[in-house]
C-alpha positions, 0 to 999 in steps of 0.5 A: 801690739801698741798700747792703744791697739785692741784685738778684734773679737775674732782674734781674741777668741782665737787667742783664748781657744789656742790657750785652752787647747794647750791646757786641754792637751796637758790633761785639764778639761777646759770649762765652757761658758762666757770667757771670764767664767771659762778662764776662772773655771779652767784655772780652778780645775788646774788648781784642783789637779795640782799636787800641791798649792797653786797661787796666781795673781795678775794686774795691769802693767806698763808694757815693756819698751826700749827704755827697759834696756840692759844696765850697761846701755841704760846707765851711761858709763861715767868716771868714778873713784876707786871703790873698796868693797863694803858689805852693808848688812848693818841694820842701821844702814838698811833701807836708808836710801829708800823713799817709798812708803808702806801702806797699811793692811789691805787684801785678804790674809789667808792661812799659808800653805802647810809646807810654808812658814806661817806669817800673820802680817797682811799684805801691803802695796806700793804707793809711789804716787808717780806710778799708778800702774802698781796699784793692786788688783781688787782683793779676791777671796783666797782660793776662790775663782771668780766664776760669777762673772758673765757677759750676755754678749759672749757665747757659750763656747768660750769664744768672744762674740760681743767684744774682747775681755776687759782688764777687770774681767781678766784680773778677777778671773785669774785670781787664785790664792793671791795672799797665800805665803809660799816658798819662792825659790829663785823668784825671791831674787827679784827682791835683791834685784829690786833693791840693787835697781833702787840703789842704782836709780837713786845713786847710792849704788854704782853699777860699775863698782867691782865686787870680788867673789869670796870662797863662801859665795860659790854655790852650785845649783844654777849659773855660770860663775862656778865655771868661769875664772874671773874673781871680780865682777861689777855690781851690774854684772852680778845683777845681770847674771842673777837675772839671766841665768839665776846664778847662785854665786852671783846672788850670794856675792851681790847679797853679801855686798848689799846686805840681807837686812837692806834688801828686806827693808827695801821690800817693806818700804815698797809695801811688801809685808809677806815677801822677804828673803830668809837667807842666802842661797845654800846648796844643800840647805841643811836642818840648821838653816832657815827652811827656804831662801825666800817666801812671799805671795803672788799678789805682792810679786805681781805688784813688784814687777808691774810698774815702770818707775826708774828703778823698775825699768832698770830691773826690767832690763835685767829680767829681759835677759832671763833665759828660762821661759819654760814655765809660764810661757811654755805652752803658748807660742812666744818670741823670746826676742820680741820684748813682750816677756820679762820674767824670773823663774824659781825651781827647787825641790817641791817649788816651781814659780814664775813672775814677770811681765807679758804684754800689758799684764804683770803676773806671778804664778807660784806652786809648791808641794811635797817632794817628788811632785815637781813634774806636776807642779811645773805642769800646773804653772804652765797650764795657768801660764797659758791662761795668763798669756792668752788673756794678756793677748786680748787686752790693749 
């Protein structure tokens, strides 16, 4: 689908019916009525059946393109002097290479989920004047589906009769708990990837710089490096491993190299005031450690991946290599090699999360709940994802 294409009414209806059927097959009766109301009502039922908190945010995104390539293709090889490995955890260094600015408060700040750390800061937005695609969707009341939207041209069966959904209808209908702060698990690695991509794009990080693994970088849970013999990898290698297989060892080495303070300063410079890293990856995480690796909101994460600035294209190239399509895209037919999907997932005890780009839509779907609720959380994320992907197929 090219940016100027728009599906026919019949095709849009077919896409929505397929997604609602997938949701119904997983135990959630779909709402009926106009398309926007049916989407919002079905999302509300998914949230009610979720064994914990569910958050969903979508917004317009620049579709993926050949410019979003793996780093070794996107950045031509170039000679460079030998590097010495340096960790940049000095707060005075944090964010020094950034040109982004944080906006003032915006959006609705709701109370965080009971299982999440509290934070009274309000959400910010990325205001890069060269990239208007990252503008936030209109604020919506947290925890309220927009069932008031209707269109007399639509039928009462959830199928399109007078035209496909508009972007505004989609983004409003699929807004739920956008500003609730929740644990992110490995979706928080997007903050690290964003900071590394900004450094590469800005010339302050060399993707070919070697980083030697330290003993305390090694961490189980996910990835390949615990089973590979090489002890030195480039910055670009570690970023690709972090994005493609959520490698915890690569994440720790890259985070040590760049610095936790710099990553969080970079997030603030982009306007993310409630999405941040709290710690390195730990398996297991003990009571003496911060309660989670990362926390954040669906609205801020959707905004982080929505644009197509130079650094975002670098980050997209890594995200395209992600091998886990088992959450948001799981219930909808998709082609993993079709360059329509670039995402990052996160799984932990009581956490299932996914953020990325599908077609012309950026999304974040987050769920958290008590121990033992993982299957129900994954089901809720998949069901909400079916609606997000179906809606994306009805837009240009």
